DRENPA-3360 file (N, C-alpha, C; in nm, 2 decimals, always signed):
BEGIN
1 = MGTYTSGG = +2.07/-6.41/+8.94/+2.08/-6.42/+8.80/+2.05/-6.27/+8.73 ~ +2.09/-6.28/+8.60/+2.06/-6.12/+8.56/+2.16/-6.12/+8.38 ~ +2.11/-6.03/+8.33/+2.17/-5.98/+8.16/+2.23/-5.87/+8.23 ~ +2.34/-5.83/+8.20/+2.42/-5.71/+8.24/+2.50/-5.67/+8.08 ~ +2.50/-5.56/+8.06/+2.55/-5.49/+7.92/+2.66/-5.42/+7.95 ~ +2.77/-5.43/+7.88/+2.93/-5.32/+7.91/+2.88/-5.22/+7.79 ~ +2.94/-5.12/+7.85/+2.95/-4.99/+7.73/+3.04/-5.02/+7.61 ~ +3.06/-4.93/+7.55/+3.19/-4.99/+7.45/+3.29/-4.91/+7.48;
9 = VLVNSASV = +3.41/-5.04/+7.46/+3.55/-5.00/+7.49/+3.62/-5.02/+7.38 ~ +3.73/-4.90/+7.37/+3.82/-4.90/+7.27/+3.93/-5.01/+7.27 ~ +3.94/-5.10/+7.19/+4.05/-5.19/+7.17/+4.16/-5.16/+7.10 ~ +4.28/-5.17/+7.13/+4.40/-5.12/+7.01/+4.47/-5.23/+7.06 ~ +4.47/-5.35/+7.08/+4.59/-5.47/+7.09/+4.49/-5.54/+6.93 ~ +4.52/-5.65/+6.89/+4.52/-5.76/+6.80/+4.41/-5.84/+6.88 ~ +4.41/-5.90/+7.00/+4.33/-5.99/+7.09/+4.25/-5.91/+7.20 ~ +4.15/-5.97/+7.21/+4.08/-5.94/+7.32/+4.00/-6.03/+7.36;
17 = GIRMTNAN = +3.94/-6.00/+7.53/+3.85/-6.18/+7.59/+3.80/-6.11/+7.72 ~ +3.81/-6.22/+7.78/+3.69/-6.16/+7.89/+3.76/-6.25/+8.05 ~ +3.81/-6.19/+8.12/+3.80/-6.29/+8.30/+3.74/-6.20/+8.41 ~ +3.72/-6.33/+8.40/+3.64/-6.36/+8.56/+3.66/-6.37/+8.70 ~ +3.67/-6.29/+8.79/+3.71/-6.28/+8.92/+3.65/-6.33/+9.03 ~ +3.65/-6.40/+9.10/+3.60/-6.40/+9.22/+3.65/-6.33/+9.34 ~ +3.59/-6.25/+9.37/+3.63/-6.13/+9.46/+3.58/-6.13/+9.61 ~ +3.51/-6.29/+9.64/+3.51/-6.34/+9.79/+3.57/-6.38/+9.84;
25 = GSGGGNDH = +3.62/-6.36/+9.95/+3.73/-6.43/+10.03/+3.68/-6.57/+10.10 ~ +3.49/-6.56/+10.12/+3.49/-6.66/+10.18/+3.48/-6.81/+10.11 ~ +3.48/-6.92/+10.15/+3.48/-7.03/+10.11/+3.37/-7.09/+10.03 ~ +3.26/-7.00/+10.13/+3.11/-7.09/+10.09/+3.03/-6.96/+10.02 ~ +2.94/-7.02/+9.95/+2.86/-6.93/+9.90/+2.85/-6.81/+9.80 ~ +2.96/-6.84/+9.74/+3.04/-6.79/+9.60/+3.06/-6.83/+9.51 ~ +2.96/-6.98/+9.50/+2.97/-7.01/+9.33/+2.88/-6.92/+9.24 ~ +2.94/-6.94/+9.09/+2.91/-6.86/+9.03/+2.91/-6.93/+8.88;
33 = AFDNIQLL = +2.84/-6.87/+8.78/+2.85/-6.89/+8.66/+2.77/-6.80/+8.52 ~ +2.84/-6.82/+8.41/+2.82/-6.77/+8.33/+2.77/-6.80/+8.21 ~ +2.68/-6.77/+8.07/+2.68/-6.81/+7.93/+2.61/-6.73/+7.89 ~ +2.66/-6.78/+7.69/+2.64/-6.70/+7.64/+2.67/-6.58/+7.64 ~ +2.82/-6.56/+7.63/+2.91/-6.44/+7.63/+2.91/-6.39/+7.52 ~ +2.92/-6.27/+7.49/+2.89/-6.21/+7.34/+2.99/-6.06/+7.31 ~ +3.12/-6.09/+7.25/+3.16/-5.97/+7.21/+3.08/-5.92/+7.08 ~ +3.08/-5.80/+7.09/+3.05/-5.75/+6.92/+3.14/-5.65/+6.94;
41 = DVSPTLDK = +3.14/-5.58/+6.78/+3.24/-5.49/+6.74/+3.11/-5.39/+6.73 ~ +3.13/-5.24/+6.79/+3.02/-5.19/+6.79/+3.07/-5.04/+6.74 ~ +3.14/-5.08/+6.64/+3.28/-4.93/+6.61/+3.22/-4.85/+6.51 ~ +3.14/-4.72/+6.57/+3.12/-4.64/+6.44/+3.14/-4.62/+6.31 ~ +3.10/-4.59/+6.21/+3.14/-4.57/+6.06/+3.14/-4.45/+6.03 ~ +3.26/-4.42/+5.97/+3.31/-4.29/+5.92/+3.33/-4.25/+5.78 ~ +3.18/-4.19/+5.73/+3.18/-4.16/+5.59/+3.24/-3.97/+5.57 ~ +3.22/-3.98/+5.47/+3.28/-3.85/+5.40/+3.23/-3.83/+5.27;
49 = SFSPATQP = +3.19/-3.61/+5.29/+3.13/-3.62/+5.16/+3.19/-3.44/+5.14 ~ +3.21/-3.48/+4.98/+3.24/-3.28/+4.96/+3.10/-3.23/+4.88 ~ +3.10/-3.10/+4.91/+2.96/-2.96/+4.90/+3.07/-2.83/+4.84 ~ +3.02/-2.82/+4.76/+2.99/-2.89/+4.59/+3.09/-2.98/+4.59 ~ +3.04/-3.07/+4.44/+3.11/-3.16/+4.45/+3.21/-3.12/+4.31 ~ +3.20/-2.96/+4.25/+3.23/-2.99/+4.15/+3.24/-2.82/+4.20 ~ +3.39/-2.76/+4.16/+3.41/-2.60/+4.17/+3.50/-2.57/+4.12 ~ +3.53/-2.43/+4.05/+3.63/-2.37/+4.00/+3.80/-2.38/+4.02;
57 = VGGVSVLT = +3.87/-2.44/+3.99/+4.00/-2.41/+4.03/+4.03/-2.26/+4.14 ~ +4.03/-2.30/+4.26/+4.11/-2.23/+4.34/+3.97/-2.17/+4.45 ~ +3.85/-2.26/+4.41/+3.70/-2.23/+4.45/+3.73/-2.33/+4.60 ~ +3.60/-2.29/+4.64/+3.62/-2.42/+4.79/+3.51/-2.49/+4.80 ~ +3.54/-2.62/+4.85/+3.45/-2.69/+4.87/+3.43/-2.74/+5.04 ~ +3.30/-2.77/+5.07/+3.30/-2.86/+5.24/+3.35/-2.99/+5.22 ~ +3.43/-3.02/+5.33/+3.44/-3.16/+5.32/+3.38/-3.19/+5.48 ~ +3.31/-3.27/+5.44/+3.21/-3.32/+5.59/+3.29/-3.45/+5.62;
65 = FTVTNTTE = +3.29/-3.47/+5.74/+3.28/-3.64/+5.80/+3.19/-3.66/+5.85 ~ +3.08/-3.80/+5.87/+3.00/-3.82/+5.95/+3.05/-3.94/+6.00 ~ +3.07/-3.96/+6.14/+3.05/-4.05/+6.23/+2.93/-4.13/+6.26 ~ +2.89/-4.19/+6.20/+2.75/-4.32/+6.27/+2.74/-4.42/+6.40 ~ +2.69/-4.41/+6.47/+2.68/-4.49/+6.56/+2.62/-4.62/+6.51 ~ +2.66/-4.73/+6.60/+2.58/-4.86/+6.56/+2.45/-4.88/+6.63 ~ +2.35/-4.97/+6.57/+2.21/-4.95/+6.63/+2.18/-4.96/+6.79 ~ +2.26/-4.99/+6.89/+2.21/-5.00/+7.03/+2.29/-4.88/+7.09;
73 = LGAKAGWS = +2.36/-4.79/+6.97/+2.32/-4.61/+7.02/+2.44/-4.58/+7.15 ~ +2.53/-4.69/+7.20/+2.59/-4.69/+7.34/+2.66/-4.57/+7.31 ~ +2.77/-4.51/+7.41/+2.85/-4.40/+7.43/+2.97/-4.44/+7.36 ~ +3.04/-4.39/+7.28/+3.18/-4.46/+7.21/+3.29/-4.33/+7.21 ~ +3.34/-4.36/+7.29/+3.45/-4.28/+7.35/+3.62/-4.29/+7.30 ~ +3.67/-4.15/+7.25/+3.82/-4.16/+7.24/+3.87/-4.24/+7.14 ~ +3.78/-4.26/+6.99/+3.81/-4.25/+6.85/+3.88/-4.14/+6.80 ~ +3.92/-4.15/+6.67/+4.01/-4.07/+6.63/+4.04/-4.09/+6.50;
81 = FTDNLPAG = +4.06/-4.01/+6.40/+4.13/-4.02/+6.27/+4.21/-3.91/+6.20 ~ +4.28/-3.92/+6.11/+4.38/-3.85/+6.04/+4.30/-3.87/+5.85 ~ +4.29/-3.78/+5.80/+4.27/-3.75/+5.64/+4.37/-3.72/+5.59 ~ +4.46/-3.80/+5.49/+4.56/-3.78/+5.42/+4.52/-3.73/+5.27 ~ +4.50/-3.60/+5.28/+4.46/-3.56/+5.16/+4.51/-3.62/+5.06 ~ +4.44/-3.64/+4.90/+4.51/-3.69/+4.82/+4.61/-3.56/+4.77 ~ +4.69/-3.62/+4.66/+4.75/-3.49/+4.63/+4.72/-3.41/+4.54 ~ +4.71/-3.23/+4.59/+4.68/-3.14/+4.51/+4.56/-3.07/+4.57;
89 = LVVAPTPA = +4.52/-3.14/+4.65/+4.41/-3.11/+4.75/+4.45/-3.03/+4.88 ~ +4.44/-2.94/+4.91/+4.49/-2.88/+5.08/+4.36/-2.81/+5.09 ~ +4.39/-2.83/+5.28/+4.27/-2.74/+5.34/+4.30/-2.58/+5.28 ~ +4.13/-2.51/+5.29/+4.15/-2.36/+5.22/+4.24/-2.26/+5.30 ~ +4.25/-2.17/+5.27/+4.32/-2.06/+5.39/+4.21/-1.98/+5.46 ~ +4.09/-2.01/+5.43/+4.01/-2.03/+5.56/+3.97/-2.13/+5.59 ~ +3.99/-2.22/+5.69/+3.98/-2.36/+5.68/+3.83/-2.38/+5.74 ~ +3.76/-2.29/+5.85/+3.61/-2.28/+5.86/+3.59/-2.42/+5.94;
97 = TATTCPSG = +3.67/-2.45/+5.98/+3.63/-2.61/+6.07/+3.53/-2.62/+6.18 ~ +3.49/-2.72/+6.20/+3.35/-2.71/+6.28/+3.34/-2.87/+6.33 ~ +3.24/-2.91/+6.42/+3.21/-3.01/+6.43/+3.09/-3.02/+6.54 ~ +3.02/-3.12/+6.55/+2.95/-3.12/+6.66/+2.95/-3.30/+6.76 ~ +3.02/-3.32/+6.73/+3.12/-3.46/+6.80/+3.14/-3.37/+6.98 ~ +3.08/-3.48/+7.04/+3.11/-3.43/+7.17/+3.26/-3.44/+7.25 ~ +3.35/-3.31/+7.28/+3.46/-3.35/+7.30/+3.57/-3.33/+7.17 ~ +3.49/-3.31/+7.06/+3.55/-3.29/+6.94/+3.68/-3.19/+6.90;
105 = VVTAAAGA = +3.80/-3.25/+6.84/+3.89/-3.13/+6.83/+3.92/-3.16/+6.68 ~ +3.95/-3.05/+6.62/+3.99/-3.05/+6.45/+4.13/-2.96/+6.42 ~ +4.18/-3.06/+6.37/+4.35/-2.97/+6.36/+4.38/-3.01/+6.18 ~ +4.30/-2.87/+6.18/+4.36/-2.84/+6.00/+4.38/-2.73/+5.99 ~ +4.55/-2.67/+5.97/+4.58/-2.55/+5.94/+4.56/-2.51/+5.78 ~ +4.55/-2.38/+5.71/+4.53/-2.35/+5.61/+4.64/-2.40/+5.55 ~ +4.65/-2.45/+5.40/+4.74/-2.52/+5.30/+4.77/-2.64/+5.37 ~ +4.72/-2.71/+5.46/+4.77/-2.83/+5.51/+4.74/-2.93/+5.43;
113 = TSIDVIGN = +4.77/-3.04/+5.46/+4.75/-3.15/+5.35/+4.72/-3.30/+5.42 ~ +4.66/-3.27/+5.54/+4.62/-3.34/+5.62/+4.50/-3.31/+5.75 ~ +4.43/-3.36/+5.78/+4.30/-3.34/+5.87/+4.35/-3.42/+5.99 ~ +4.28/-3.37/+6.13/+4.33/-3.46/+6.26/+4.21/-3.46/+6.29 ~ +4.15/-3.53/+6.33/+4.04/-3.52/+6.45/+4.01/-3.63/+6.52 ~ +3.99/-3.60/+6.67/+3.97/-3.66/+6.80/+3.83/-3.67/+6.85 ~ +3.74/-3.74/+6.88/+3.61/-3.69/+6.95/+3.53/-3.82/+6.99 ~ +3.40/-3.82/+7.05/+3.33/-3.92/+7.13/+3.15/-3.93/+7.07;
121 = LADAMESC = +3.11/-4.00/+7.05/+2.98/-4.01/+7.06/+2.94/-4.02/+7.23 ~ +2.78/-3.95/+7.25/+2.76/-3.98/+7.34/+2.67/-4.06/+7.36 ~ +2.61/-4.15/+7.48/+2.51/-4.23/+7.47/+2.38/-4.18/+7.44 ~ +2.33/-4.30/+7.31/+2.17/-4.25/+7.30/+2.22/-4.17/+7.13 ~ +2.35/-4.13/+7.11/+2.36/-4.03/+6.97/+2.40/-4.10/+6.87 ~ +2.29/-4.09/+6.77/+2.30/-4.18/+6.65/+2.42/-4.12/+6.64 ~ +2.47/-3.96/+6.56/+2.60/-3.93/+6.46/+2.64/-3.80/+6.50 ~ +2.77/-3.80/+6.47/+2.79/-3.63/+6.47/+2.87/-3.59/+6.35;
129 = TVSVSVTS = +2.91/-3.49/+6.32/+2.99/-3.44/+6.18/+3.12/-3.34/+6.24 ~ +3.20/-3.35/+6.16/+3.29/-3.29/+6.12/+3.28/-3.20/+6.00 ~ +3.34/-3.06/+5.97/+3.38/-3.04/+5.79/+3.49/-2.90/+5.85 ~ +3.52/-2.90/+5.68/+3.65/-2.86/+5.69/+3.68/-2.78/+5.57 ~ +3.70/-2.67/+5.51/+3.70/-2.63/+5.33/+3.85/-2.68/+5.33 ~ +3.83/-2.69/+5.15/+3.95/-2.78/+5.13/+3.94/-2.69/+4.96 ~ +4.10/-2.72/+4.89/+4.07/-2.65/+4.75/+4.14/-2.66/+4.70 ~ +4.17/-2.67/+4.58/+4.30/-2.69/+4.50/+4.32/-2.61/+4.36;
137 = ATAGAYAN = +4.46/-2.59/+4.36/+4.51/-2.49/+4.27/+4.54/-2.58/+4.12 ~ +4.49/-2.68/+4.09/+4.54/-2.73/+4.01/+4.40/-2.84/+3.95 ~ +4.33/-2.85/+3.83/+4.23/-2.88/+3.77/+4.27/-3.04/+3.79 ~ +4.16/-3.12/+3.84/+4.19/-3.27/+3.86/+4.03/-3.31/+3.93 ~ +4.04/-3.39/+3.94/+3.94/-3.50/+4.01/+4.01/-3.57/+4.09 ~ +3.97/-3.54/+4.24/+4.05/-3.56/+4.38/+3.91/-3.70/+4.44 ~ +3.98/-3.80/+4.44/+3.94/-3.92/+4.46/+3.95/-3.95/+4.66 ~ +3.89/-3.93/+4.79/+3.93/-3.91/+4.88/+3.89/-4.03/+4.96;
145 = GPDNIESA = +3.94/-4.18/+4.98/+3.89/-4.29/+5.00/+3.91/-4.32/+5.15 ~ +3.91/-4.44/+5.20/+3.98/-4.58/+5.29/+4.11/-4.58/+5.31 ~ +4.17/-4.55/+5.18/+4.31/-4.54/+5.20/+4.40/-4.38/+5.25 ~ +4.30/-4.30/+5.22/+4.37/-4.20/+5.28/+4.36/-4.16/+5.42 ~ +4.26/-4.28/+5.51/+4.26/-4.25/+5.65/+4.36/-4.34/+5.72 ~ +4.40/-4.31/+5.84/+4.46/-4.39/+5.97/+4.33/-4.35/+6.08 ~ +4.29/-4.45/+6.11/+4.18/-4.41/+6.24/+4.21/-4.50/+6.35 ~ +4.11/-4.53/+6.46/+4.14/-4.60/+6.58/+3.97/-4.59/+6.63;
153 = GLNPPQVS = +3.93/-4.70/+6.61/+3.81/-4.71/+6.73/+3.69/-4.70/+6.59 ~ +3.70/-4.63/+6.44/+3.61/-4.63/+6.30/+3.61/-4.71/+6.24 ~ +3.53/-4.77/+6.20/+3.51/-4.83/+6.06/+3.54/-4.75/+5.91 ~ +3.62/-4.79/+5.81/+3.68/-4.71/+5.71/+3.56/-4.64/+5.61 ~ +3.56/-4.51/+5.56/+3.44/-4.47/+5.44/+3.43/-4.48/+5.35 ~ +3.40/-4.50/+5.25/+3.38/-4.53/+5.10/+3.46/-4.38/+5.03 ~ +3.45/-4.42/+4.90/+3.56/-4.31/+4.82/+3.46/-4.17/+4.82 ~ +3.48/-4.10/+4.85/+3.40/-3.93/+4.78/+3.52/-3.85/+4.71;
161 = TVTFTAPS = +3.46/-3.81/+4.63/+3.55/-3.75/+4.49/+3.51/-3.61/+4.48 ~ +3.57/-3.50/+4.47/+3.57/-3.36/+4.46/+3.64/-3.34/+4.35 ~ +3.59/-3.23/+4.24/+3.65/-3.21/+4.13/+3.67/-3.06/+4.09 ~ +3.79/-3.02/+4.04/+3.84/-2.87/+4.05/+3.82/-2.86/+3.89 ~ +3.75/-2.78/+3.83/+3.76/-2.75/+3.69/+3.86/-2.59/+3.65 ~ +3.93/-2.66/+3.56/+3.99/-2.53/+3.50/+3.92/-2.43/+3.40 ~ +3.93/-2.25/+3.40/+3.87/-2.18/+3.38/+3.87/-2.20/+3.23 ~ +3.71/-2.16/+3.19/+3.72/-2.16/+3.04/+3.77/-2.09/+2.97;
169 = TPSTPTPV = +3.84/-2.07/+2.83/+3.88/-1.94/+2.77/+3.78/-1.89/+2.66 ~ +3.79/-1.79/+2.70/+3.64/-1.74/+2.60/+3.70/-1.72/+2.42 ~ +3.66/-1.76/+2.35/+3.66/-1.78/+2.22/+3.67/-1.65/+2.13 ~ +3.82/-1.58/+2.05/+3.83/-1.48/+2.04/+3.77/-1.47/+1.86 ~ +3.68/-1.36/+1.83/+3.62/-1.33/+1.71/+3.73/-1.30/+1.60 ~ +3.71/-1.39/+1.49/+3.79/-1.43/+1.35/+3.80/-1.26/+1.30 ~ +3.91/-1.19/+1.29/+3.87/-1.07/+1.23/+3.88/-1.04/+1.05 ~ +3.84/-0.95/+1.03/+3.77/-0.98/+0.86/+3.89/-0.84/+0.77;
177 = PTNAPWGV = +3.99/-0.93/+0.72/+4.07/-0.80/+0.65/+3.98/-0.73/+0.59 ~ +4.06/-0.62/+0.59/+4.00/-0.50/+0.52/+4.13/-0.51/+0.37 ~ +4.16/-0.57/+0.35/+4.29/-0.57/+0.22/+4.25/-0.65/+0.18 ~ +4.15/-0.77/+0.20/+4.13/-0.94/+0.11/+4.12/-0.84/-0.02 ~ +4.14/-0.93/-0.12/+4.11/-0.89/-0.25/+3.97/-0.89/-0.35 ~ +3.91/-0.99/-0.25/+3.76/-1.01/-0.29/+3.67/-0.78/-0.21 ~ +3.76/-0.78/-0.10/+3.72/-0.67/-0.06/+3.76/-0.52/-0.15 ~ +3.86/-0.55/-0.22/+3.88/-0.43/-0.29/+3.81/-0.41/-0.42;
185 = LLLSALVA = +3.79/-0.58/-0.47/+3.68/-0.59/-0.58/+3.58/-0.51/-0.58 ~ +3.48/-0.53/-0.44/+3.38/-0.53/-0.37/+3.37/-0.32/-0.42 ~ +3.48/-0.27/-0.31/+3.44/-0.10/-0.33/+3.50/-0.11/-0.48 ~ +3.60/-0.13/-0.55/+3.55/-0.04/-0.70/+3.47/-0.07/-0.78 ~ +3.37/-0.19/-0.74/+3.27/-0.20/-0.82/+3.14/-0.10/-0.77 ~ +3.16/-0.09/-0.65/+3.07/+0.01/-0.61/+3.11/+0.17/-0.64 ~ +3.23/+0.20/-0.63/+3.25/+0.33/-0.66/+3.27/+0.35/-0.85 ~ +3.27/+0.22/-0.91/+3.21/+0.22/-1.03/+3.09/+0.24/-1.06;
193 = GFASLRAA = +3.00/+0.18/-1.02/+2.84/+0.22/-1.02/+2.80/+0.33/-0.98 ~ +2.83/+0.41/-0.92/+2.77/+0.52/-0.84/+2.82/+0.66/-0.96 ~ +2.99/+0.60/-1.01/+3.00/+0.71/-1.12/+2.94/+0.70/-1.23 ~ +2.87/+0.54/-1.27/+2.77/+0.54/-1.46/+2.66/+0.65/-1.40 ~ +2.60/+0.61/-1.25/+2.50/+0.65/-1.21/+2.46/+0.81/-1.18 ~ +2.58/+0.88/-1.19/+2.58/+1.02/-1.19/+2.62/+1.05/-1.30 ~ +2.70/+0.99/-1.41/+2.73/+1.02/-1.57/+2.57/+1.06/-1.63 ~ +2.48/+0.94/-1.57/+2.36/+0.91/-1.64/+2.24/+1.03/-1.63;
201 = RNRA = +2.26/+1.09/-1.49/+2.20/+1.17/-1.45/+2.25/+1.33/-1.49 ~ +2.39/+1.30/-1.51/+2.40/+1.50/-1.57/+2.34/+1.48/-1.72 ~ +2.37/+1.36/-1.81/+2.31/+1.34/-1.93/+2.15/+1.35/-1.96 ~ +2.08/+1.35/-1.84/+1.96/+1.37/-1.88/+1.91/+1.52/-1.85;
% end
């Protein structure tokens, strides 16, 4: 009599069950029973974030994926996901891919519109991360959420948004026309004033 806990198993089918087999060929002493069988969903959760969340067009933001284990911290092997980036967002010329996930493989070529990742979570491991640099040549806000993800063995993420802003256009000062009528009148008045002052001094 005892309690037995199995590790996480990646299930890719629509249904799952338990089958108990008696491997004892003898006809006696092989009675058995089981009780309180539980199948629990221990799928890790995928999250993603951008840093910085706002950049000028052509700038680089780091897209970080975090795979978080469930509370029992069992080993979770063989999960994978593809992030189909929103239109206008691409992998940066220098992808700078990195991961802390055991056996992690990140596929993200410069200019690509999708990111492929496979990896594991080791026993007692709380989480691991994957990072890729992304950019955009078009100003706008790019929402990257569960609809962009195709995954196996992971719960989908929430929406994360990065914004690329257009460069500001410097204001051009308004030139003062040198031949404006009031400018001519002002110049004429100054010339007349100087002429009158000079004549007065000569009479004195």
